[in-house]
C-alpha positions as CSV (number, residue, x, y, z in Angstrom):
1,M,-123.3,-120.2,53.4
2,K,-124.5,-116.7,53.8
3,R,-124.6,-114.3,50.9
4,E,-124.5,-110.8,52.5
5,S,-122.3,-109.3,55.1
6,A,-123.3,-108.9,58.7
7,K,-123.3,-105.6,60.4
8,P,-120.3,-105.5,62.7
9,C,-120.5,-105.1,66.5
10,D,-120.1,-101.6,67.9
11,A,-116.4,-101.6,68.5
12,S,-116.6,-98.5,70.7
13,R,-118.2,-100.6,73.4
14,A,-115.4,-103.2,73.4
15,G,-113.5,-101.5,76.3
16,R,-116.4,-101.6,78.7
17,S,-118.4,-104.7,79.4
18,P,-122.1,-103.9,79.9
19,P,-123.9,-105.7,82.8
20,V,-124.3,-109.3,82.0
21,E,-128.1,-109.2,82.5
22,D,-128.4,-106.4,79.9
23,T,-126.4,-107.9,77.1
24,C,-129.0,-110.2,75.6
25,A,-131.4,-107.3,75.3
26,D,-128.8,-105.1,73.7
27,H,-129.0,-107.3,70.6
28,Q,-132.4,-106.1,69.8
29,R,-130.7,-103.1,68.3
30,M,-128.8,-105.3,65.8
31,P,-131.0,-106.0,62.8
32,V,-131.3,-109.5,61.5
33,D,-130.9,-108.7,57.8
34,H,-130.3,-112.0,56.1
35,Y,-129.0,-115.5,56.9
36,E,-130.4,-118.2,54.8
37,N,-131.3,-120.5,57.7
38,F,-133.0,-117.8,59.7
39,P,-136.7,-116.8,59.4
40,V,-137.2,-114.6,56.4
41,A,-139.8,-112.2,57.9
42,S,-138.2,-111.1,61.1
43,L,-140.7,-108.3,61.8
44,L,-143.2,-111.1,62.5
45,L,-141.0,-112.6,65.3
46,P,-142.5,-112.3,68.8
47,R,-140.7,-109.4,70.5
48,K,-139.4,-111.5,73.3
49,L,-137.6,-113.7,70.8
50,R,-135.9,-111.0,68.8
51,A,-132.9,-110.4,71.1
52,P,-131.8,-114.0,71.6
53,I,-132.4,-114.8,67.9
54,A,-130.2,-111.8,67.0
55,A,-127.5,-113.1,69.4
56,I,-127.7,-116.5,67.7
57,Y,-127.5,-114.8,64.3
58,H,-124.5,-112.7,65.3
59,F,-122.7,-115.9,66.5
60,A,-123.5,-117.8,63.3
61,R,-122.7,-114.9,60.9
62,T,-119.4,-114.1,62.6
63,A,-118.3,-117.7,62.6
64,D,-119.4,-118.2,59.0
65,D,-117.4,-115.1,58.0
66,I,-114.3,-116.7,59.6
67,A,-114.8,-119.8,57.4
68,D,-115.9,-118.1,54.2
69,E,-114.7,-114.5,53.8
70,G,-111.4,-112.8,53.2
71,D,-108.1,-114.4,52.2
72,A,-107.0,-116.1,55.5
73,T,-105.3,-119.4,55.2
74,P,-107.3,-122.6,56.0
75,E,-105.1,-123.1,59.1
76,T,-105.9,-119.6,60.3
77,R,-109.6,-120.1,59.7
78,L,-109.6,-123.4,61.6
79,A,-107.7,-121.9,64.5
80,R,-110.1,-119.1,64.9
81,L,-113.1,-121.5,64.8
82,A,-111.3,-123.5,67.5
83,D,-111.2,-120.4,69.6
84,F,-114.9,-120.1,69.2
85,R,-115.3,-123.6,70.6
86,T,-113.2,-122.6,73.6
87,H,-115.5,-119.7,74.2
88,L,-118.5,-122.0,74.1
89,D,-116.7,-124.3,76.6
90,A,-116.3,-121.2,78.9
91,I,-120.0,-120.5,78.7
92,A,-120.7,-124.1,79.7
93,A,-118.4,-123.6,82.7
94,G,-120.5,-120.6,83.8
95,E,-118.1,-117.9,82.5
96,T,-118.8,-114.9,80.3
97,P,-116.0,-114.6,77.7
98,A,-114.7,-111.1,76.9
99,H,-115.2,-111.6,73.1
100,P,-118.1,-109.4,72.0
101,V,-120.0,-112.2,70.3
102,F,-119.9,-114.4,73.4
103,R,-120.3,-111.6,75.9
104,Q,-123.7,-111.1,74.2
105,L,-124.5,-114.8,73.7
106,A,-123.7,-116.1,77.1
107,P,-126.6,-114.5,79.0
108,C,-129.0,-115.6,76.3
109,V,-127.8,-119.1,76.6
110,R,-128.2,-119.1,80.3
111,R,-131.5,-117.2,80.4
112,H,-133.2,-119.5,77.9
113,N,-131.2,-122.7,78.7
114,L,-130.2,-123.1,75.1
115,P,-128.3,-126.3,74.2
116,L,-124.7,-125.6,73.4
117,A,-124.5,-128.6,71.2
118,C,-126.4,-126.7,68.5
119,F,-123.6,-124.0,68.5
120,H,-120.9,-126.7,68.4
121,D,-122.7,-128.3,65.4
122,L,-122.7,-125.0,63.5
123,L,-118.9,-124.6,64.1
124,E,-118.3,-128.1,62.9
125,A,-120.2,-127.3,59.6
126,F,-118.2,-124.1,59.2
127,S,-115.0,-126.0,59.8
128,Q,-116.0,-128.5,57.2
129,D,-116.5,-125.8,54.6
130,V,-112.8,-124.8,55.1
131,T,-111.6,-128.3,54.3
132,Q,-114.2,-129.9,52.1
133,T,-115.6,-128.7,48.7
134,R,-117.5,-131.8,47.5
135,H,-120.1,-134.1,48.9
136,A,-120.2,-137.7,47.7
137,N,-124.0,-138.3,48.0
138,Y,-127.3,-137.0,49.2
139,A,-126.9,-138.6,52.6
140,A,-123.6,-136.7,53.1
141,L,-125.2,-133.5,52.1
142,L,-128.1,-134.0,54.6
143,E,-125.5,-134.8,57.3
144,Y,-123.8,-131.5,56.5
145,S,-127.2,-129.7,56.6
146,R,-127.9,-131.3,60.0
147,R,-125.0,-129.3,61.4
148,S,-125.1,-126.2,59.1
149,A,-128.8,-125.5,59.2
150,N,-130.9,-127.6,61.6
151,P,-129.4,-126.2,64.8
152,V,-130.9,-122.8,64.0
153,G,-134.4,-124.1,63.9
154,R,-133.9,-126.2,67.0
155,L,-132.6,-123.2,68.9
156,I,-135.7,-121.2,67.9
157,L,-138.0,-124.0,69.1
158,H,-136.1,-124.1,72.4
159,L,-136.5,-120.3,72.7
160,A,-140.3,-120.6,72.1
161,G,-140.7,-123.6,74.5
162,Q,-141.9,-125.8,71.6
163,A,-139.0,-128.3,71.3
164,T,-141.1,-131.4,71.2
165,P,-139.8,-134.4,69.2
166,N,-142.3,-133.9,66.4
167,A,-141.6,-130.2,66.2
168,L,-137.9,-130.8,66.1
169,R,-138.3,-133.3,63.2
170,Q,-140.4,-130.9,61.2
171,S,-138.0,-128.1,61.9
172,D,-135.1,-130.2,60.7
173,A,-137.0,-130.8,57.4
174,I,-137.6,-127.1,56.9
175,C,-134.1,-126.0,57.7
176,S,-132.4,-128.7,55.6
177,A,-134.7,-127.8,52.7
178,L,-133.8,-124.2,53.0
179,Q,-130.1,-125.0,53.0
180,L,-130.5,-127.2,49.9
181,I,-132.6,-124.5,48.2
182,N,-129.7,-122.0,48.8
183,F,-127.3,-124.5,47.2
184,W,-129.4,-124.9,44.1
185,Q,-129.9,-121.1,43.9
186,D,-126.2,-120.4,44.2
187,V,-124.5,-123.1,42.1
188,A,-122.7,-120.4,40.2
189,L,-121.6,-118.4,43.2
190,D,-120.3,-121.6,44.9
191,W,-118.5,-122.7,41.7
192,R,-116.6,-119.4,41.8
193,K,-115.5,-120.3,45.3
194,G,-114.4,-123.7,44.2
195,R,-117.3,-125.6,45.8
196,I,-119.9,-127.9,44.4
197,Y,-122.8,-128.9,46.7
198,L,-124.6,-131.1,44.1
199,P,-124.0,-134.7,45.2
200,L,-121.2,-136.3,43.1
201,E,-123.2,-139.5,42.7
202,D,-126.1,-137.4,41.2
203,L,-123.7,-135.7,38.8
204,L,-122.6,-139.1,37.6
205,R,-126.1,-140.5,37.4
206,F,-127.3,-137.6,35.2
207,G,-124.2,-137.4,33.1
208,V,-123.1,-133.9,34.2
209,R,-119.3,-133.3,34.6
210,E,-117.6,-130.6,36.5
211,T,-116.2,-129.3,33.1
212,D,-119.8,-128.9,32.0
213,I,-120.5,-126.7,35.1
214,A,-117.4,-124.6,34.2
215,A,-118.7,-124.2,30.6
216,F,-122.2,-123.2,31.8
217,Q,-120.6,-120.7,34.2
218,S,-118.4,-119.1,31.6
219,G,-121.1,-119.0,29.0
220,A,-119.3,-121.3,26.6
221,L,-122.3,-123.6,26.7
222,S,-126.0,-123.2,27.6
223,P,-127.3,-125.5,30.3
224,S,-127.8,-128.9,28.8
225,P,-130.9,-131.2,29.0
226,A,-128.8,-133.4,31.4
227,W,-128.2,-130.4,33.6
228,K,-131.9,-129.5,33.6
229,N,-132.8,-133.1,34.5
230,L,-130.3,-133.0,37.3
231,M,-131.7,-129.8,38.7
232,T,-135.3,-130.8,38.3
233,F,-134.5,-133.9,40.4
234,Q,-132.8,-131.9,43.1
235,C,-135.5,-129.3,43.3
236,E,-138.4,-131.8,43.4
237,R,-136.7,-133.8,46.2
238,T,-136.0,-130.6,48.1
239,R,-139.6,-129.5,47.7
240,A,-140.9,-132.8,49.1
241,L,-138.5,-132.3,52.1
242,M,-139.9,-128.8,52.7
243,L,-143.5,-130.1,52.6
244,Q,-142.6,-132.7,55.2
245,G,-141.9,-129.9,57.7
246,A,-144.6,-127.4,56.6
247,P,-147.2,-128.5,59.2
248,L,-145.0,-127.2,61.9
249,A,-146.3,-123.7,61.4
250,R,-149.8,-124.7,62.4
251,A,-148.5,-126.2,65.6
252,L,-146.6,-123.0,66.7
253,P,-148.5,-120.3,68.4
254,G,-149.2,-116.7,67.1
255,R,-146.6,-114.7,65.2
256,L,-143.9,-117.4,65.2
257,G,-146.3,-119.7,63.4
258,W,-146.9,-117.0,60.7
259,E,-143.1,-116.5,60.5
260,I,-142.6,-120.2,59.7
261,R,-145.5,-120.1,57.1
262,L,-143.7,-117.3,55.2
263,T,-140.4,-119.0,55.6
264,V,-141.8,-122.2,54.0
265,Q,-143.5,-120.3,51.3
266,G,-140.4,-118.3,50.5
267,G,-138.4,-121.5,50.0
268,L,-141.0,-123.0,47.8
269,R,-141.2,-119.8,45.8
270,I,-137.5,-119.8,45.1
271,L,-137.8,-123.4,43.8
272,E,-140.5,-122.2,41.4
273,K,-138.3,-119.4,40.2
274,I,-135.4,-121.7,39.6
275,A,-137.7,-123.8,37.5
276,A,-138.9,-120.7,35.6
277,T,-135.4,-120.0,34.5
278,G,-135.1,-123.4,32.9
279,Y,-132.7,-124.2,35.7
280,D,-130.3,-121.7,34.3
281,V,-129.0,-120.4,37.6
282,F,-125.8,-119.3,36.0
283,N,-127.4,-116.4,34.2
284,H,-130.5,-115.9,36.4
285,R,-130.1,-116.1,40.1
286,P,-133.6,-116.2,41.5
287,V,-134.5,-113.8,44.4
288,L,-137.7,-112.8,46.1
289,V,-139.1,-109.4,45.0
290,P,-142.2,-107.6,46.4
291,R,-144.7,-109.3,44.2
292,D,-143.4,-112.6,45.5
293,W,-144.1,-111.6,49.1
294,L,-147.7,-110.8,48.1
295,R,-148.0,-114.3,46.6
296,M,-146.4,-115.9,49.6
297,L,-148.7,-114.1,52.0
298,T,-151.8,-115.1,50.0
299,R,-150.7,-118.7,50.0
300,S,-150.0,-118.6,53.7
301,L,-153.6,-117.3,54.3
302,I,-155.6,-119.5,52.1
303,Q,-153.5,-122.6,51.3
304,Y,-151.5,-123.8,54.3
305,P,-150.0,-126.2,54.8
306,P,-149.2,-126.4,51.0
307,S,-150.0,-129.7,49.3
308,M,-147.8,-131.4,46.7
309,P,-148.6,-129.5,43.5
310,P,-147.8,-130.8,40.0
311,P,-144.1,-131.2,39.1
312,L,-142.2,-127.9,38.7
313,S,-142.3,-126.7,35.1
314,R,-139.1,-127.0,33.1
């Protein structure tokens, strides 16, 4: 789930389709501001990857907005996401849809031979968000992340010509960890939208009820020891998952490898900041500030891949 709005397409160009061979390059002028599953330091991206990554971003952001923003009915949201699947099918058939998102995406898919299954997976995850607000267990949450987060990393590896089996496995670990970190960071925000991403079996195991979350959110209660134990468990498990994927950065060439280093360090830093609040994400949503970037850069230079440090402080 993204947290900021995307910049819209230039509507003034909708009446005239640019040459197909130019459309992928046009996306270099659309900034990649923030999407939680995309690299966090886009200036480090190799220039040749910026346009297709921006096209992927535009697709993901627009589809996510359909699922998550505004006051449309669930039926309308699902119908619009179904239209997106139809446009992907058109690209598979060699066509270039008139829709601005797909008019830009189609040449990038063809030029770089990107797997359309990744885009379909993203749409499945967005559709799931329309109809499902709880996840039974950790396995179900990872399955959701497999479709909501992992496709982005896989597409980037395909763009870079680095989609080996081992690289894909490590990328999946990083992307799923980033998705989970976003969930733990945004418990309060998601609660206001009627969603809980914490696995229900873990809520039961640690003795945390949905009514407790409501009380923490409203300020009627301070986060309890049971809540802190639950969040400690989630953050430690997520950190271990991130570290499984961290060696990927050393295997990737040049600037992309450094991009992944900072992405990994950014996720780990957010986990540290969650712990530093005493896991009170209701009153203190952790975000990265300039001094965090200095710390992340230093760690990327002198301590990479990161080792498993002592447990997060509580």
